[in-house]
Structure formats: C-alpha cells, structure tokens
C-alpha positions in Angstrom: 75.8 -12.3 31.8 76.7 -9.5 30.3 76.3 -11.3 26.7 72.6 -12.1 27.4 71.7 -8.0 28.3 73.2 -7.1 25.2 71.1 -9.6 23.7 67.7 -9.0 25.3 68.9 -5.1 24.3 69.6 -6.0 20.7 66.0 -7.6 20.6 64.5 -4.9 21.9 66.3 -2.6 19.1 65.0 -4.9 16.7 61.5 -4.8 17.4 61.3 -1.1 18.1 62.7 -0.9 14.3 59.6 -2.5 13.5 57.4 0.1 15.0 54.6 0.9 12.6 54.7 -2.4 11.1 53.3 -4.2 13.4 49.8 -4.8 13.5 49.5 -6.8 10.5 51.4 -9.6 12.2 47.8 -9.2 15.0 46.2 -12.3 12.9 48.5 -14.2 12.5 49.1 -14.5 16.3 45.5 -15.1 16.7 45.4 -17.9 13.6 48.4 -19.5 15.6 46.3 -19.8 18.8 43.0 -21.1 16.7 45.4 -23.2 14.9 46.9 -24.3 17.9 43.3 -25.2 19.0 42.3 -27.3 16.1 45.8 -29.3 16.3 45.0 -30.9 19.9 44.7 -34.9 19.9 42.1 -34.3 22.8 39.7 -31.5 23.9 41.2 -29.2 26.6 39.4 -28.8 29.7 38.9 -25.4 31.9 42.0 -25.7 33.6 43.9 -25.3 30.3 41.7 -22.2 29.4 42.1 -21.0 33.0 45.8 -21.0 32.6 45.8 -19.8 29.1 43.7 -16.6 30.7 45.7 -16.3 33.3 49.2 -16.4 30.9 47.1 -13.7 28.9 46.7 -11.0 31.5 50.2 -11.3 32.8 51.7 -10.7 29.2 48.8 -8.0 28.9 49.9 -6.4 31.9 53.5 -6.6 31.8 52.8 -5.1 28.1 51.4 -2.2 29.6 53.4 -1.7 32.7 56.8 -1.8 30.1 56.3 -0.7 27.1 58.9 -1.3 24.4 60.2 -3.9 22.0 59.5 -6.9 24.2 56.2 -5.4 25.0 55.3 -6.6 21.2 56.0 -10.0 22.1 53.8 -9.6 24.9 51.0 -8.9 23.0 51.5 -11.4 20.4 51.0 -13.9 23.3 48.0 -12.8 24.3 46.6 -12.7 20.8 47.4 -16.8 20.5 46.0 -17.1 24.1 43.0 -15.3 22.7 42.8 -17.1 19.8 42.9 -20.2 21.6 39.9 -19.4 23.6 37.8 -17.7 20.7 38.2 -21.3 19.0 36.9 -23.1 21.5 34.4 -20.8 22.6 32.9 -21.4 19.0 32.9 -25.0 18.9 31.2 -25.0 22.5 28.7 -22.9 21.0 28.0 -25.0 18.0 27.1 -27.7 19.7 24.1 -29.9 18.9 22.7 -33.0 19.0 24.4 -35.4 16.4 22.4 -38.6 14.7 24.4 -41.7 16.9 23.0 -44.6 14.7 22.5 -45.3 11.1 18.9 -44.3 10.5 16.2 -45.8 8.0 13.0 -44.2 8.1 10.3 -41.4 7.8 12.3 -38.5 7.9 10.2 -34.6 8.0 11.5 -31.0 7.9 11.7 -27.2 6.7 13.7 -26.5 4.0 16.4 -23.9 4.8 18.8 -24.8 2.5 18.8 -26.0 -1.7 22.0 -26.9 -3.6 23.8 -29.8 -5.4 25.6 -32.4 -4.4 29.0 -33.7 -5.9 26.9 -36.7 -7.5 24.8 -33.7 -9.2 21.5 -35.1 -7.2 19.3 -31.8 -5.8 20.5 -31.6 -2.2 18.3 -29.9 0.7 19.0 -28.9 4.3 16.0 -29.2 6.5 15.6 -27.8 10.1 12.6 -28.1 12.6 13.1 -31.9 12.0 11.2 -35.0 12.9 12.2 -38.4 12.6 10.4 -41.7 13.7 10.9 -42.7 17.5 13.3 -40.2 18.1 13.1 -38.2 21.4 13.3 -34.6 20.7 16.6 -34.1 22.9 18.5 -36.6 20.5 17.0 -35.1 16.8 19.4 -33.0 15.1 18.6 -29.4 14.6 19.6 -29.6 10.7 19.8 -32.3 8.4 21.1 -32.7 5.0 19.9 -35.4 2.4 20.3 -35.6 -1.4 17.2 -36.0 -3.5 17.6 -39.3 -5.9 14.0 -39.6 -6.7 11.4 -38.3 -8.5 12.1 -34.3 -9.6 10.5 -32.2 -7.6 10.1 -28.3 -6.8 11.0 -26.9 -3.4 10.2 -23.6 -1.9 11.8 -22.0 0.9 9.8 -22.6 4.2 8.0 -25.6 2.7 7.9 -28.5 5.0 8.8 -31.7 3.2 8.5 -35.1 4.2 10.0 -38.6 2.7 11.9 -41.9 3.9 15.2 -42.2 3.6 18.4 -42.9 5.0 20.5 -40.7 7.4 23.8 -41.6 9.3 26.5 -39.4 11.4 28.2 -37.1 9.3 31.5 -39.2 7.9 34.8 -39.3 9.3 38.4 -38.7 7.6 38.3 -41.1 4.5 41.8 -41.6 5.2 43.8 -41.0 8.4 44.5 -37.1 8.7 42.8 -36.4 5.8 39.9 -33.7 5.5 37.3 -34.2 8.4 33.8 -33.7 7.3 32.6 -34.6 11.2 34.5 -31.0 12.3 32.7 -29.3 9.5 29.8 -30.6 9.7 30.0 -29.6 13.5 30.1 -25.6 12.9 27.5 -26.0 10.0 24.9 -27.7 12.5 24.3 -30.5 10.7 23.7 -33.4 13.1 23.1 -36.1 10.3 23.6 -36.4 6.5 21.9 -38.7 4.0 19.5 -39.6 0.9 16.2 -40.7 -0.6 15.5 -42.6 -3.3 11.7 -42.3 -2.9 9.1 -39.2 -3.3 9.5 -36.1 -1.5 5.9 -35.3 -0.5 4.4 -31.8 1.3 3.5 -31.4 4.5 3.0 -27.8 4.7 3.1 -25.0 1.8 5.6 -22.7 1.6 3.3 -19.9 3.1 2.8 -21.0 6.1 6.4 -22.0 7.4 8.7 -18.6 5.7 9.4 -17.1 9.2 12.8 -16.0 9.3 13.5 -16.9 5.9 12.3 -14.0 4.0 15.7 -13.0 2.5 16.3 -17.0 1.4 12.9 -17.0 -0.5 14.1 -13.7 -1.9 17.0 -14.9 -3.2 15.2 -17.9 -4.2 12.7 -16.0 -6.4 15.4 -13.7 -8.2 17.3 -16.8 -8.9 14.6 -18.5 -10.4 13.7 -15.3 -12.3 17.4 -15.2 -13.6 17.2 -18.8 -15.0 13.6 -18.2 -16.7 15.6 -15.2 -18.6 18.7 -17.0 -18.8 18.3 -20.8 -19.6 20.6 -23.8 -18.7 24.0 -23.5 -17.1 24.6 -19.6 -18.7 21.5 -18.9 -16.5 23.2 -21.2 -13.5 26.1 -19.3 -13.5 24.4 -15.7 -13.2 22.0 -17.2 -10.3 25.3 -18.1 -8.4 27.0 -14.8 -9.6 24.2 -12.8 -8.3 22.1 -14.9 -5.2 24.6 -17.6 -4.6 22.6 -20.1 -5.4 24.6 -22.8 -7.6 21.8 -25.2 -8.1 21.3 -24.5 -11.4 25.1 -25.3 -13.2 25.6 -28.4 -13.9 28.5 -31.1 -13.4 30.1 -30.5 -16.4 29.9 -26.9 -16.2 31.5 -27.3 -12.7 34.5 -29.5 -13.8 35.4 -27.0 -16.7 35.5 -24.1 -14.3 37.8 -26.1 -12.1 40.0 -27.6 -14.6 40.6 -24.0 -16.2 41.0 -22.4 -12.5 37.8 -20.3 -13.3 36.2 -21.4 -10.6 36.3 -18.8 -7.9 34.2 -16.8 -10.7 31.6 -19.1 -9.2 31.4 -18.0 -5.5 30.5 -14.8 -4.4 33.7 -13.7 -3.1 35.8 -11.0 -3.1 36.7 -10.1 -6.8 32.7 -10.1 -7.0 32.1 -7.9 -4.2 35.2 -5.4 -5.1 33.7 -5.4 -8.6 30.5 -4.5 -7.6 31.4 -2.1 -5.0 33.7 -0.2 -7.8 31.7 0.1 -10.1 28.5 1.3 -7.7 31.7 3.8 -6.3 32.9 4.8 -9.5 29.3 5.9 -11.1 28.3 7.7 -7.7 31.4 9.6 -7.5 31.4 10.5 -11.5 27.4 11.3 -11.3 27.8 13.7 -8.3 31.1 15.1 -9.8 29.0 16.2 -13.1 27.0 18.4 -10.6 28.3 21.4 -9.6 26.2 22.6 -6.6 26.5 19.5 -5.3 30.3 18.6 -6.1 31.3 22.1 -4.4 29.3 21.5 -0.8 29.7 17.7 -0.4 32.8 15.3 -0.2 31.7 13.4 -3.2 34.6 10.6 -2.5 33.2 9.6 0.7 29.5 10.0 -0.4 30.7 7.5 -3.0 32.0 5.1 -0.2 28.5 5.2 1.8 26.5 4.3 -1.6 29.2 1.7 -2.3 29.2 0.3 1.0 25.0 -0.1 1.3 25.3 -1.7 -2.5 27.8 -4.0 -0.9 25.5 -4.8 2.1 22.4 -5.2 0.3 24.5 -8.1 -2.1 25.7 -9.8 0.8 22.1 -10.2 2.1 20.9 -11.1 -1.6 23.5 -13.8 -1.7 22.8 -15.6 1.2 25.6 -14.5 3.8 27.8 -17.4 3.8 31.2 -17.6 5.0 33.1 -16.5 1.9 30.8 -13.5 1.3 31.1 -12.4 4.4 34.7 -12.6 4.2 34.5 -10.2 1.4 32.2 -8.0 2.5 34.5 -7.2 5.6 37.4 -6.6 3.0 35.2 -4.4 1.0 33.8 -2.6 4.2 37.0 -2.2 5.8 38.8 -0.6 2.6 35.2 2.0 2.1 35.9 2.7 5.5 39.1 3.6 5.6 38.2 6.3 2.4 35.5 8.0 4.9 38.3 8.4 7.8 40.8 9.8 5.0 43.4 6.7 5.3 44.9 4.7 2.5 42.2 2.2 1.4 44.4 -0.2 0.2 46.9 -1.5 3.2 48.2 -4.3 4.8 46.4 -3.1 8.0 43.1 -3.5 5.9 43.5 -6.9 5.4 44.7 -7.1 8.6 41.6 -5.7 10.2 39.4 -7.7 7.9 41.4 -10.9 8.7 40.6 -10.2 12.4 37.1 -9.0 12.2 36.5 -12.7 9.9 38.5 -14.5 12.7 37.3 -13.4 15.6 33.5 -14.0 14.1 34.3 -17.4 12.8 37.6 -19.0 13.8 37.1 -22.2 12.1 37.3 -20.8 8.7 41.1 -20.6 9.1 41.1 -24.2 8.3 38.9 -23.4 5.4 40.5 -23.4 1.9 38.4 -20.1 1.2 39.5 -18.2 4.1 43.1 -19.4 3.0 42.9 -19.0 -0.8 41.7 -15.2 -0.2 43.6 -13.4 2.1 46.7 -15.3 0.8 45.6 -13.4 -3.1 44.8 -10.2 -1.2 48.1 -10.2 0.9 50.5 -10.9 -1.7 48.8 -8.1 -4.4 48.7 -5.2 -1.7 52.6 -6.5 -0.8 53.6 -6.8 -4.5 52.2 -3.4 -5.4 53.3 -1.7 -2.7 56.7 -3.0 -3.5 56.3 -1.8 -7.2 55.5 1.7 -5.6 58.0 2.1 -4.0 60.8 0.4 -6.3 62.1 3.2 -8.5 61.3 1.5 -11.9 60.4 2.8 -15.4 56.8 3.8 -16.2 55.0 2.1 -18.7 52.8 3.9 -21.1 49.3 4.5 -20.8 47.9 2.2 -22.8 50.0 -0.6 -21.2 49.0 0.4 -17.8 45.6 -1.6 -17.6 46.9 -4.5 -19.8 50.0 -5.0 -17.5 47.9 -4.8 -14.2 45.5 -7.2 -15.2 48.7 -9.5 -16.2 50.7 -8.9 -13.0 47.4 -9.1 -10.4 46.3 -12.3 -12.2 50.0 -13.9 -12.0 50.4 -12.7 -8.3 47.2 -13.8 -7.1 47.4 -17.4 -9.4 50.8 -17.8 -7.3 49.8 -16.8 -4.0 46.9 -19.2 -4.1 48.8 -22.3 -6.2 50.0 -23.7 -3.0 46.7 -23.7 -1.3 44.7 -24.6 -3.8 47.1 -27.7 -4.7 47.1 -28.6 -1.2 43.4 -28.7 -0.6 42.7 -29.8 -4.1 45.2 -31.4 -5.4 45.0 -30.2 -8.5 47.3 -27.7 -10.7 45.6 -25.4 -14.0 48.4 -25.4 -16.2 46.7 -23.2 -18.1 44.8 -20.9 -15.4 46.6 -17.5 -16.1 45.5 -17.6 -19.5 41.5 -18.4 -18.6 41.9 -15.9 -16.2 43.2 -13.3 -18.2 40.6 -13.7 -21.0 38.2 -13.9 -18.2 38.5 -12.1 -15.1 38.4 -8.5 -17.3 35.0 -9.1 -18.7 33.6 -10.1 -15.3 34.5 -6.5 -14.3 33.8 -4.3 -17.4 30.6 -6.4 -18.6 29.0 -9.0 -16.1 29.0 -7.2 -13.0 28.1 -4.1 -14.1 24.9 -5.7 -16.0 24.2 -7.1 -12.7 23.8 -3.7 -11.3 21.8 -2.5 -14.2 19.5 -5.6 -13.7 19.0 -5.0 -10.1 18.3 -1.7 -10.2 15.6 -2.6 -13.0 14.4 -5.3 -11.2 11.4 -3.2 -9.4 10.3 -2.0 -12.8 9.9 -5.3 -14.3 13.2 -4.7 -17.0 16.1 -6.8 -15.4 16.2 -8.5 -18.9 18.0 -5.7 -19.9 20.6 -6.1 -17.7 20.5 -9.9 -17.8 21.2 -10.1 -21.5 24.2 -8.4 -21.8 25.3 -10.4 -18.4 24.3 -13.6 -20.2 26.5 -13.0 -23.1 30.1 -12.2 -21.0 29.1 -15.6 -19.3 28.5 -16.9 -22.0 32.3 -16.0 -22.9 33.6 -17.2 -19.6 32.1 -21.2 -19.8 33.4 -21.2 -24.0 37.0 -20.1 -22.3 36.4 -22.8 -19.5 35.2 -25.6 -21.9 38.1 -24.4 -24.6 40.9 -24.3 -22.0 39.5 -27.5 -20.0 39.9 -29.8 -23.1 43.4 -29.0 -23.9 45.9 -31.7 -23.8 47.6 -31.6 -20.0 45.5 -28.5 -19.2 45.3 -29.8 -15.3 48.0 -31.7 -13.0 47.8 -33.6 -10.2 49.9 -33.6 -6.9 50.2 -35.8 -4.0 48.7 -33.9 -0.9 51.1 -32.5 1.9 52.0 -33.3 5.3 50.0 -31.3 8.0 53.1 -29.0 8.5 53.9 -28.2 4.6 50.8 -25.1 4.5 52.0 -23.5 7.7 55.7 -23.6 7.0 54.7 -22.2 3.8 52.2 -19.5 4.8 54.3 -18.4 7.7 57.2 -18.0 5.5 56.0 -15.8 2.5 54.1 -13.9 5.5 57.5 -13.1 7.0 58.6 -12.2 3.6 55.7 -9.6 3.3 55.2 -8.4 6.5 58.9 -8.1 8.1 61.0 -4.8 7.5 64.6 -5.1 6.5 66.6 -7.3 4.9 65.8 -10.4 7.5 62.6 -10.6 5.6 64.4 -12.9 3.2 64.7 -15.6 6.3 60.9 -16.2 5.3 62.2 -18.0 2.0 64.1 -20.7 4.1 60.8 -22.3 5.9 59.2 -21.9 2.1 62.1 -24.0 0.5 62.0 -26.5 3.1 58.1 -27.1 2.7 58.3 -27.6 -0.8 60.8 -30.1 -0.4 58.3 -32.1 2.7 56.2 -32.0 0.0 58.5 -33.3 -2.6 59.0 -36.2 -0.4 55.7 -37.1 0.6 55.1 -40.7 1.3 51.4 -41.8 0.6 50.5 -44.8 2.6 50.7 -48.4 1.0 47.0 -49.5 1.9 43.9 -47.9 2.7 40.7 -49.4 3.6 37.5 -47.6 3.9 35.5 -47.1 7.5 32.7 -49.2 6.2 34.8 -51.7 4.6 33.5 -51.5 1.2 36.8 -50.5 -0.6 40.6 -51.4 -0.2 43.4 -49.2 -2.1 46.6 -50.8 -2.7 49.7 -48.8 -4.3 51.6 -50.3 -7.1 54.6 -49.6 -9.3 51.4 -48.2 -11.5 49.5 -46.3 -9.2 46.9 -47.0 -6.4 44.6 -50.4 -7.2 41.2 -50.3 -5.6 39.5 -53.6 -5.2 36.4 -52.4 -6.9 35.3 -50.4 -9.4 32.2 -48.8 -8.6 30.8 -48.3 -5.1 32.5 -46.0 -2.5 33.0 -43.3 -5.3 33.7 -40.6 -3.0 36.2 -42.6 -0.7 38.0 -43.9 -4.2 38.3 -40.3 -6.0 39.4 -38.9 -2.7 42.2 -41.5 -2.6 42.7 -41.2 -5.4 43.3 -37.6 -5.9 45.2 -37.5 -2.5 48.1 -40.0 -4.3 48.0 -36.6 -7.1 46.7 -39.5 -9.9 44.1 -38.1 -12.1 42.5 -41.3 -13.4 38.7 -42.5 -12.2 38.0 -45.3 -10.3 37.0 -47.5 -13.1 40.6 -47.9 -14.3 42.1 -48.1 -10.8 40.5 -51.2 -10.4 42.1 -53.0 -13.2 45.5 -52.3 -11.5 43.8 -54.9 -9.0 44.9 -58.8 -10.1 42.3 -61.0 -10.5 38.4 -61.8 -12.0 36.9 -59.4 -9.9 35.0 -62.1 -7.6 33.7 -61.5 -4.3 36.8 -62.6 -2.4 39.6 -60.1 -3.8 43.1 -60.7 -3.1 46.7 -58.8 -3.5 50.2 -59.6 -2.3 51.5 -56.1 -0.7 54.9 -56.5 0.9 55.2 -59.8 2.7 51.0 -59.4 3.4 48.2 -60.3 1.5 45.0 -57.9 1.4 41.9 -60.4 1.2 38.9 -58.0 0.4 35.6 -59.6 1.3 32.6 -58.5 -0.5 29.3 -59.1 0.5 27.2 -62.1 2.3 28.3 -64.1 -0.9 32.1 -63.3 -0.4 31.7 -63.7 3.2 30.5 -67.6 2.4 33.2 -68.2 0.1 35.7 -66.9 2.9 36.6 -69.7 5.8 39.6 -69.4 7.5 42.6 -67.5 7.1 46.3 -67.5 7.1 48.9 -65.5 9.8 50.0 -62.8 6.8 47.1 -61.8 5.4 44.5 -58.7 6.7 40.7 -59.5 5.6 39.0 -56.7 4.7 35.2 -57.9 4.9 32.1 -55.4 4.0 29.7 -57.4 6.0 30.2 -58.9 9.9 32.8 -62.1 9.2 34.1 -64.5 12.0 37.0 -66.6 10.4 38.9 -69.5 11.8 42.9 -68.3 11.3 45.4 -65.9 13.2 44.4 -63.2 10.8 44.0 -59.6 11.4 40.1 -59.1 10.5 38.4 -55.8 9.7 34.7 -55.8 9.1 32.3 -53.4 9.9 32.3 -53.7 13.7 35.6 -52.8 14.4 36.2 -50.3 11.2 32.9 -48.4 13.3 35.3 -48.3 16.1 38.8 -47.4 14.4 37.9 -45.7 11.6 39.1 -45.8 8.0 42.9 -47.4 8.6 45.8 -46.7 6.5 48.9 -49.2 6.8 52.1 -48.4 6.3 56.0 -49.9 7.1 55.1 -48.2 10.6 52.5 -50.3 11.3 48.2 -49.7 11.0 47.2 -46.0 11.4 43.5 -45.7 12.4 41.3 -42.0 11.8 40.2 -42.1 15.4 43.6 -41.9 16.3 45.0 -39.2 14.2 41.3 -37.1 14.9 41.9 -37.5 18.2 38.9 -37.0 21.2 37.3 -33.8 20.4 34.2 -32.5 20.4 32.8 -33.2 16.9 33.9 -37.1 17.5 33.3 -38.0 20.6 30.7 -40.5 19.6 31.3 -43.4 17.9 28.1 -44.5 15.4 26.0 -47.4 16.3 24.2 -49.7 14.8 21.7 -49.3 12.0 18.1 -48.5 13.4 15.1 -48.6 11.3 12.0 -47.1 12.2 8.6 -48.5 11.5 7.2 -47.1 8.2 3.5 -46.4 8.3 
C-alpha cells in the first residue's frame, strides 16, 4: 500500500513538472478519441455515447475538484471522450442518400465543382440531381461523373444532362485498404460514375448560380489566368491562385509527384504562409516609412490585421477546401498571436490550429493532408526551438538564409516522408534537391507576383504579375521534369500495417512535446514501428470486388491476370506491394497465352480467373483445390470455391493468405458509410 502511495506521489510530481507544456497534448488526446471512433468495427449506439459522456463529466468534475498533476490525466480522458463524440456527430451530420444499385440512364444536375480524374478526363460534381425513375427520397444529393465523351465547356451553375453510368462509391480495392466509401460519405457524394455520351445544357449558368458566386469567381479567375499563361504553366498558376487543378496535365502531375514537388500544387500552409508573410512584410515596411503613422499606431499589429484579411480573401478565392482551411487556421492563429503580443511560432499555436481543424472536420485526421501538414509544422517549430535554445556557434549573416532553407526542407522532408510513404507507397530520392531549387523561388517570385496580379486585376493589368509568375512556375516545372527523369528518382515501399503510422506519430510527438530526458523514450515506438513496417507481409492472392482482376504474388512480384481493365485496382495493388511496374508488365508474370480462362498455381491451390461469357462457356467443372473467380455469373459442377459478381457483391474484395480468406466487408465492419450492399444494375428507360 505504501509503495502504491509513493508511486502515485511520484506520478503526480512528474505531471506537475510538465505544467505549462501540456496544452500541445490537447489535440493529441482529441485525435486519439477520433481515431478510436473510426477504428471500431461496428457503429456505436446511443448507450456508448451516453457512457462516454458520463465518464467525461465525472473526469471533468474530478479534475476541477481536485487539481494537481493527476488532473491532467482526467482532462486527457475528457478530450478523448470529446473526440469520439465529435467524430460520431460529424458522421451522422454528413448522412445523405447513397445510391444502392448500379444505374444506367439519364443524369441531370447543376455543376458545383470541376476537376480532373486520375485518367486525365474532366470530372464534374453535380447537385440538385435528377435520375430517371428514382424517388426524391432515394436520390443522392451529389454525384460525380467523369466525362469521356466529346469535349464540353462547363460553367458553374450550369444545369447539364447526359446519359451515363452511376454506382455507389467503391469499397476498398483490398481488405484494409483505403475506403473510398468513407471518404465520399463525408464529401456528400452519393454516387460516382462516367459517361461517354454528349453533355447537353438543360439550363444556362446564369439561372443556377445562387450560392455559387465564389465558385463562379474562382473559375472566371482561373480561365483568365490560363488565357494569359497557356499550357501546364497556366494550369499550375490557376491551381496556386484559385485551387483549380483542371488545367494541369497528367504528365506534369506525375513529374511533380515523382520529384516531391506536388505540395506546391495544393494551396496549403506554404502558400498561405508565404502570402500572409509577404503582405505582412510589405505593410509593416510601408507604414514604418511614414513617421506620422509609425509613431502613433502599432504598425506590427496593423500589418497583422492586413495579412489576416489577405489570407481570408485567398481562402475564399481558393474554394475553401480542407487543406486550405487548415492552412488559413494555422496562419490566423499565428497572426492573432501577434495581435495579443504572444510568440507567433510556438507549439501552442500549432496545437490551437489542430484543435480547430479537428473540431470542425474530425475526419481530416485520416487524410494525408492533415497528417503531413501538422507533421511538418510541428517538427519545424520543435527543431528551431531546440536550435534557438542550444548553445551553438552562430553562422555568418550571409549564410543564415541558405542554412534556414536547407534545414527547413530537410526537417520537413524527414517529418513527412513516413506519412507520404505510408499513403502513397513512394519515396522521392531527390526530393530535397528539387525543393531546394524550387521552394525559395516560390517565396521570392511566384507568391509576390500572384499578390501583384490580384491587386492589379480590377484595372485589367493582372498580366504584369502573371507573366513573372509564369517564369517562376516554368522553372519549377522544369526542375520537376528533370529530377523525375533521373535514374532511380522514385522508390517504392510496401504499405504498412494499421499500427505503424499511429506508433510513429505518438513516438515522435512524445519526443517533441515531453519535457526532460524521458522524452527519448519516444524513440522506442518509432523503432518498433519501422521494424514492423520492414516485416510487413502482403497477401498472397488478391481478388477485385467485381471479379474483373486477380493478383497472385510470385518471386518476381505480383502477377496480374489481365494486362488491361480494372486499372485503378491494379495500380493500387502494385503500389501497396511497393512495386513500380505497370499493369501490362505485371500481367506478363502470369503464365499462359492470355485466354479467357487463366490458371495459376499458388502453393497447393490453383487460382482460376474466368473472364467474360466466353470464359464461362469454356468452364464446366472444377476440382477441390481450385479457387475460381469469375467476372460474370457462374455455376460449376464440382467442390471448388466460386467467387462470381453476385457473391463478391456480398463480400467485397478478397485477400487470400495462409491463414484463410479475408473479405473487405469483414475488415470494414458495419459503419454508417457501408451498411448497405449495392444491388444489381438498374437500367433506366432512355427516351
């Protein structure tokens, strides 16, 4: 008993020693609660929320009534419960009708977003949707379709109509993979699809622009930018200024990703910070040159207000997506800190920004944008804080900017590399070089020129800023293409297990946030996580949820049953394997002459892929050691296991390992976004 009392006293003293440094842990605790909600296999019921609410109230009361070191743990428990509740509340608020079958027929709706798909086709998001023979109560609020038909010029608010295919948002391409259904749920997308038919105007744009004024302004600005700066440079400039990426070609996107410069394309913390910093510096210097004003008003605070207003305009002009909102909140926290005479760049400011983002959009925690942004920002502030406090020799004045850029790029690159590798399965070996050759130009030329163009736009002189901006972006694209073309520029890594990233994140946060020598204990979970990652085992056999593709792991990599078709699935499988080859090369690993019935031995079993009706006609019977996958309904004589579209509709994609068969539906569980299995195709009557 005495030993327990001593342990409690020791723990209390340890936590009291952290007083003044605990606030940055608040978003960490909130994130643990949010992550706990999304990791559940079954949607929690009202009883779970009631129990968590009661526990949170009890912990809050205990912390208030008995302050001390242990009260910090009570408040941590309150934040965890709050994060869980916020995630559940947001998921229920996002509820909207989801198409429950595969649909073919007329599609009509109002244009509310325009972008490009992975296949480089124009993609449009529609609201106020009308579908043939679909009751309003079952009609999705929003749908997104890729336009593979004749080229068309679309405008915000324009009501269009076409005939195309729609289906429910797709589940994971493999068990445990990225769940697009969950992503679509929070975006309000009730169906996705494509059309190869012409798109007709049902109502002109001017009659449907209510509520879309900002989007209309964005697209008009984007069109103006691309008219002055043609090609990929204009598309890049439009992406940087308005968030519209539809003008950037797939080749340029691939080069930017391979050189680790794709972050320059998204309006993120870098762009928002550079813009706010440029406006702040210009205002402060201009006002300081006017002695009557400089002596009477707080110039620094006035400049902060002006920079905050400029950032707000940039937020509105960019469309206000999640990444830009996150960047604006971070910049706003920094500028408000200037207004209240607090240190602008501190872990407290980062924590406040993270809290705001997680409260408004709890689902952002799962996305690479949130993770990479806050990983880089936290690491930079922690590193430069340590550098400020360390007794190191001072560098010459001329070398400080160079060393600052070098160290910033290195620290941010190291902090975001595990996150990028986990989500995208790639490592850019020359990314540091590419960033050192590009990021300074972004701050010195591109962003200032964009501000000049924005200021001159009302007078029709925006070209004076856009032309120099184009010079800078041309240089960055050239760097991206050069670096991407180097031998070994891009490496590939297999996808990690579900515990790897959380362990790395918690270990690094402990290392950066905890005070004292005990912080070095955070290295242990990081080392263990990388050890687990290095031992990650990929499934021996993968089956697409449509039955259209099978992948079998061989000594040379995964062999795919088809060289074309199901390209999205094939690309994701190979990326998750850490394999950089394309689908056609992976298909060469599959033995045989490429007929409609393709057989491959995997251990003691035979994997048989039956393709189309021709293949089904050739397959009459099977044996007990065969697993048959078919892309069409199939009935066979024999004791084999058959997975045709009807069965895969109930199971989702499959992973076959030495431990048995794992289905995507088993791993995903029963959640709000995946409780309904899609039914068969419904063909609407086309007039």
